[in-house]
N, C-alpha and C positions, 0 to 999 in steps of 0.2 A: 591466538588471534581468530583462525580459522573456525576453531567452536564457537567463537562469538557468532562470528557471520553468520555461522549453520544454524544456530538457535536462533537467531534474531528473522532471516530470513523463511524459517518455517513457523518461527510467531506471525507472520505478517503474510502469510500463508493459508495459513489458520484464522487471521481475522479477515482476510478478504472473502475466504471462502465461506465464511458465519453470515458477512455482510451482503453479502451477493445471492447468501440462501434464504437471507432474511427476507431480501428486496423480490425475489423471486418467488416467495410464499405469501407473501402479501397479501389481504384481503382486497377485494377491491371496494374503493370507495367510492357508492353511486355520487356523490358532489362533487367527484372528479372526473373530470374530463375525461374519456379513453385515450386521445391519444397524447393524454399527460400520465397516464397508468402504462400507458404502453410505453412509453419512453423510461420512466424509472425502470422497468422489468427489465428492459436493455441495457441499462446502464448495468442494474444487478448482477446482468450476464457477463458483462465485461470483467467486474469485481471477481465473480467465480472464477471466471476461465484465468483470470491474473494467478491465483490463486495456484497454478499448474505453472507457472513460470517460475513463482516464486520456490517451491516444491523441487522443479527441476533443476534451478541455479545452487539450491542447497545441496543438491549431490554432485552438483557437475561447476563449479565454482572455478574453471579457466575458460566459462561462456563470460566474456570479458563485453561482450557488448551488450547482451543481453543482461547483466547485472548491473552495467551502468546506466542503462534505460530504466530496471525498475527503480533504485536507487536517485535519479533523475526524475521521475513520476512520481515518487511519494515527497521528494522535497518539493517539486512547485506546489504539489497539492496542499503540503502545509503552509508554504504562502500564500497560495490561494483562499488559506480558511481564516488565516490573519488577517488576509486583507479584509474576508469576511464576518468581522467582526467588529466593521466600523456601525453593520445594519443591526445588531442583535448584542444582548449582555452575556459576558463569556461565562461560560459554568465549567466549575472543577474539571467534569469531565470532555469538555472541547479543547479545554486547557494542554488536560494530559494527553488525548489525540492528537493536537498539533506539535507539541513536546517528542510525543513518539514519531512522527514524522522528519523530523529538522532535525533531531539530536544522533540516534543513531545511525541514521543515512549517513550523516557526514562523516561521523566515525567509523562506518561500515567502508565506506568509500574511502577512508586514508589509509585503513587497513589494507584492503582489499590489492589497492594501488602500492603499497611497501610489499604485501607478496608477491605480487609479479615483478618487482623490480630486484624479488632477492631471488626469484626463481623458482618458488615452494609451492606456485598451486601448479 
């Protein structure tokens, strides 16, 4: 179970780092307001910094509060993406992203809680 948790934490860390890097390094579009571009880059930096938290918890799974925060943040993100589907059509990529945020996080939270209760973390 712990190996599954660690693999997915590293995977989420890589995804967060890639998302952040792509947002930070994106070219400025002159048609976009500078404040909007600035906001996108700020959110991208948050994504990049979240990767540090995913990698840290992957190697220190006993950090219960940080682990639960990350799982809850991903789960809420998936729910918000589902809500957003009201405004645009769902593509297979979006559905995959939503499922990646909802299903493994729930399983990992259950596994982590089980390992904590067993005293094996």
